N, C-alpha and C positions, 0 to 999 in steps of 0.2 A: 504494499499500498504506500510506504514512502517513497519507493523508487518512482511510482505511479505519479503522487503529488509533484515530486521533484521534476519527472519530465512534460508534467503540465506547465509548470512554472517556467522550464529551461525553455519549450516551445512560445509561450506567449512574450516571454523577454525577447527572442529572436524577432518575433514578428513586429512586434512595437519597436525594436531598433532599427528594423530596416524598411518599416512599413510607409505610407503616406503620413504626410505632415502639411499643415496647414496653418497659416497666419491669416489674419484678419484685422486690417487697420483703415483708419480715417487720413485722409490729406485736406486739410482746412486751411483755405486760405495760402496765402503766399510764403508757405514753409517749405523746408526742406527735410525730409524726412529717410533715416536709415532703418530699412526695415530689416529683422533680424536676420542672421547670416547662417545661411544652408551651410552645413558639412558635408562635403561628400555627394550632394545632390546630381542626378544625372537629367531628370528632366524636370523642368520647372513651367509652371502655368500660372499667369497674371490677370486678374480678368477685374475691371474697372466698371461700377457702380456709381452712377451719381444720385447724390442725396438730396442736394439741393442748389441753387445759384447755377453757377456754368461748370461743366465739366473739363477742364483743362489743364496743361501742364505737361510734364513729361516724366517717363520712368525710363531709369539707366540701369544698365546689368553692371557689376563692377567685381574684381577679382581681388584676392589679397594671398599672399603667401606666410604671411604674418599674423593675421586676425587684427593690425590696427591700422595699414597703409592699405588705402584699398585704391584701385586703378581703374578706370572706366575701360572694358573689353569691347570690339568689336568683331564682326565676322570676320575679317580681312586676316585674322591671326591663326584662322583655320582651327581653332579650341571649340567654336562653337558653332550651331548652326539656329538661328533665329526665323520665326514666322511672328509678324511680316516683315522686320528690319532690326536693326542695331539698338534703335530705342522705341519706346512706344508713348505717341501723342495720346494723352488722357482725355478718352471722350466718352460717354455711358456706352456701356456694353463692350469697350474695346479690351479684346483678349490679345494675350501673347504667348507662345509657344518659344520654347526655349531648348533645345539639345544641348548639354553642356559634356567636354570632353574631359580634359586632363584636369579641370581645374578645382581644387581641394576645397577650397573657401571661397563662396560667391554671395551677393547681397543685391539688392533692388534698393538702388537710391531713387526717392521721389522729390519733383522741386512741381510745386505747386504755384497759382497764380492768383491774385485778387478776386474772392467770390468763388473760389472752387470749394467743393465739399464731395469728394469721392469716396468710395469705400474700397480700399484695393484689396483684394484676397488673392494670396500668393500660397500656391500649393506646389509641392515638390516631393518628389520618391529617389530612393535610392537606387 
């Protein structure tokens, strides 16, 4: 019985360690937001939902090797495949798909504009 309980706990921890993760945050006005760091993400999806005012601004994917210095990255370095492009212009319903290559730490950086209130949902998987 103890072995079965241990096996169930080990499987549950393994699934949670490599499963899908989601961050939901709101970009309000002319602010800059660094959303939570994604460690070892293979695929990232970002969805924008307008909550009020106008939905505009940009989202940029950044990468880091040390966790403190963040650099915007682009498709030209051939480590990433973006759809629709290197940055996402925020509009209501805009969705961004990113296939990440050998980047260990990635982060979405949001830059809003005055009157912008947008919910940003970031989902990623290992």
